[in-house]
C-alpha positions in Angstrom: 68.3 100.4 -31.3 66.3 97.0 -31.2 65.4 95.4 -28.0 65.8 91.8 -27.5 65.0 89.4 -24.3 67.5 87.0 -23.1 67.8 84.7 -20.0 69.5 85.4 -17.0 71.5 82.4 -17.3 72.9 83.1 -20.7 74.0 86.6 -19.2 76.5 84.2 -16.7 77.6 81.9 -19.7 81.2 82.4 -21.1 79.1 82.6 -24.3 75.9 84.5 -23.9 73.5 83.8 -26.5 69.9 84.7 -27.8 67.8 81.8 -28.5 64.2 81.2 -29.9 62.0 83.3 -31.4 64.4 86.4 -31.0 67.1 84.8 -32.6 65.1 83.6 -35.4 64.2 87.4 -35.4 67.6 88.7 -35.6 69.0 86.3 -38.2 65.9 85.5 -40.7 63.8 88.9 -40.4 66.3 91.8 -40.0 69.5 90.1 -41.1 71.8 91.7 -38.2 75.2 90.8 -38.3 78.4 90.3 -36.4 79.4 93.8 -35.0 75.9 95.0 -35.1 74.8 96.3 -31.5 71.4 95.3 -29.8 69.9 96.1 -26.4 68.9 93.4 -24.2 66.6 93.0 -21.1 66.0 90.0 -18.4 63.3 90.9 -16.6 65.8 92.2 -13.3 65.1 96.0 -14.5 68.8 96.2 -16.2 68.9 96.8 -19.6 72.2 95.7 -21.4 74.0 97.2 -24.5 75.5 94.1 -26.8 77.2 93.7 -29.9 76.6 90.4 -32.2 79.6 88.6 -32.2 78.5 85.3 -34.1 75.2 83.6 -35.7 74.4 80.6 -36.7 71.0 79.2 -37.5 69.6 78.5 -33.8 71.1 81.5 -32.2 73.2 84.3 -31.6 76.0 85.2 -29.6 76.5 88.3 -27.8 79.3 90.2 -26.2 77.5 92.2 -23.5 79.3 95.8 -23.6 77.4 98.1 -21.0 74.2 98.6 -19.2 72.1 101.1 -17.5 69.5 101.3 -14.7 67.8 103.8 -16.5 64.6 102.6 -17.8 60.9 103.8 -18.5 59.5 101.5 -15.6 56.7 102.5 -13.2 57.5 103.9 -9.9 53.8 102.5 -9.1 53.2 98.8 -8.9 49.7 98.3 -10.8 48.1 94.8 -10.5 45.5 94.1 -12.8 42.6 91.0 -12.0 40.2 90.9 -14.8 37.6 88.8 -15.4 37.5 86.8 -18.5 36.3 88.4 -21.3 35.6 87.2 -25.1 38.6 85.2 -26.7 40.7 88.5 -29.0 40.1 90.8 -26.2 42.2 89.5 -24.0 45.0 89.7 -26.2 44.4 93.4 -26.8 44.2 93.8 -23.4 47.5 92.1 -22.3 49.4 94.2 -25.2 48.1 97.5 -24.4 47.9 96.9 -20.5 52.0 96.2 -21.2 52.7 99.3 -22.9 50.6 101.3 -20.3 53.3 99.7 -17.4 51.2 97.9 -15.4 53.1 94.8 -13.1 51.0 91.9 -13.3 47.9 90.9 -14.7 45.4 88.2 -13.4 42.6 86.8 -15.4 39.6 85.3 -12.9 36.0 83.8 -13.6 33.3 85.5 -12.3 29.6 85.1 -11.9 28.7 87.1 -15.3 32.2 85.6 -17.4 31.1 84.2 -20.8 34.3 82.5 -21.5 35.2 79.9 -19.4 38.0 77.9 -20.9 39.2 74.2 -19.6 42.3 73.5 -18.3 44.0 72.7 -21.4 42.6 76.1 -23.2 43.9 77.8 -20.3 47.3 76.7 -20.4 47.4 77.6 -24.0 45.9 80.7 -23.5 48.4 81.7 -20.9 51.3 80.8 -22.7 50.2 83.0 -25.4 49.4 85.9 -23.3 52.6 85.1 -21.7 54.5 85.8 -25.1 52.1 88.4 -26.2 53.5 90.5 -22.6 56.9 90.0 -23.8 56.5 91.2 -27.3 55.1 94.4 -26.1 57.8 94.8 -23.3 60.0 95.1 -26.3 57.9 97.8 -28.2 57.6 100.1 -25.5 61.1 99.5 -24.3 60.8 98.1 -20.9 62.9 96.4 -18.9 60.4 94.1 -17.3 57.7 92.2 -18.8 54.2 92.1 -17.6 53.7 89.1 -15.6 50.8 86.9 -16.0 49.4 85.3 -13.1 47.1 82.0 -12.9 43.4 82.1 -13.8 41.6 82.2 -10.0 38.2 82.4 -8.9 36.4 86.3 -7.9 36.8 84.8 -4.2 40.5 84.3 -4.6 41.3 88.1 -6.1 38.9 89.3 -3.4 41.1 87.7 -0.6 44.5 88.8 -1.8 46.5 90.2 0.3 49.9 91.2 -1.2 50.7 94.5 0.9 48.3 96.5 -1.6 48.2 100.3 -0.8 45.0 100.5 -2.2 42.4 98.4 -3.8 40.0 99.4 -6.1 37.1 97.8 -7.9 35.5 99.5 -10.8 31.6 99.1 -11.4 29.6 100.7 -13.9 26.8 101.7 -11.4 29.3 103.2 -9.2 28.2 107.1 -9.9 30.8 108.9 -7.5 34.6 109.0 -9.0 37.7 108.5 -7.4 38.4 111.4 -4.6 41.7 112.1 -5.5 42.0 114.6 -2.2 40.7 112.1 0.1 42.7 109.1 -1.1 46.0 111.4 -0.7 45.0 112.5 2.3 44.1 109.1 3.9 46.6 107.0 1.9 50.1 108.9 2.2 52.4 106.8 0.5 50.5 104.5 -2.5 53.1 102.7 -4.2 51.2 99.2 -5.1 47.7 99.0 -6.1 45.1 96.3 -7.1 42.7 97.2 -9.3 39.8 94.9 -10.6 37.5 95.0 -13.7 34.6 93.6 -14.6 33.3 90.8 -17.5 31.0 92.2 -20.8 28.0 91.8 -18.1 29.8 93.8 -15.1 29.6 92.9 -11.8 26.6 91.2 -9.3 25.6 93.3 -6.8 26.8 90.3 -4.2 30.6 90.6 -5.9 30.0 94.5 -5.2 29.4 94.0 -1.6 31.9 91.2 -1.0 34.4 93.3 -2.6 33.2 95.9 -0.4 33.7 94.1 2.9 37.1 92.8 1.4 38.1 97.0 1.9 37.9 97.1 -1.8 36.9 101.3 -2.9 34.1 100.9 -5.7 35.1 103.5 -8.5 32.6 104.9 -11.2 34.7 105.8 -15.1 32.3 108.8 -16.0 29.0 108.9 -16.8 29.1 107.0 -20.3 29.3 103.1 -20.3 32.1 101.6 -21.6 32.9 98.8 -23.2 34.9 96.1 -20.9 38.3 96.3 -22.6 37.8 99.9 -22.7 36.9 99.9 -19.2 40.6 98.3 -18.7 42.3 100.9 -20.3 40.8 103.6 -19.2 40.9 102.5 -15.5 44.7 101.8 -15.8 45.5 105.4 -17.5 43.7 107.1 -15.1 45.5 105.0 -12.0 48.9 106.0 -14.2 47.8 109.9 -14.2 47.0 109.9 -10.7 49.6 107.8 -8.9 52.0 107.0 -11.7 54.6 108.4 -14.2 51.7 109.4 -16.6 51.0 112.8 -15.0 49.6 114.3 -12.1 52.3 112.9 -9.3 55.4 113.6 -11.9 53.7 117.1 -12.6 53.3 118.0 -8.7 57.0 116.5 -8.4 58.1 119.2 -10.9 56.4 121.7 -9.9 58.0 121.2 -6.3 54.8 120.0 -4.7 54.6 117.4 -1.7 
């Protein structure tokens, strides 16, 4: 069943409707008709089953016939802070990291960031990233879209204090991998993680030292030097495997291991 976004305010109205890009896609591309069934999400974590009531040139009126709290959202909150990369790399990352189930993505400027867009370009790119995240959400059947944070400095990233159970900065010069046994012994409940990834040129030694002073763990991603965008995807997959819903924690749970 096709999944579409609907504003929460629309669900509360007498005649809830899908508008904008999704409405045009339903009408002009999919050519769905009254009586056809669709699925909706509104960022609340709930999915809705709906039936199309009527279509016009600008909106699709629907009737909600049921709802479900069963979604594919990860129980682990992953916030990814990504140093600015070259143009299209950021677009691709948003799409792929949304598919991997991250909660929030925050772009930031570090010492070796090559791309440093001005305020106007930042605004336009942020809107584009929000659109990409929403499209990726529909594709992978999530119920919540990855939130796009405002662009900040690395200093602001390192000073983030939002109840994180674990803060990790991945660095190509770090030889040590994540020590899962030690982490689970010292961090009993890991529900929210902040991970930081660098630009094409990597982090400076000064940035790494400041991260350590801010209680970040440093970790490597194996013996090979990865491209910046590959490192981001690899890091998120690793975190979802170790602490989220893509591997070890699920395997341990199914095996009855606490």
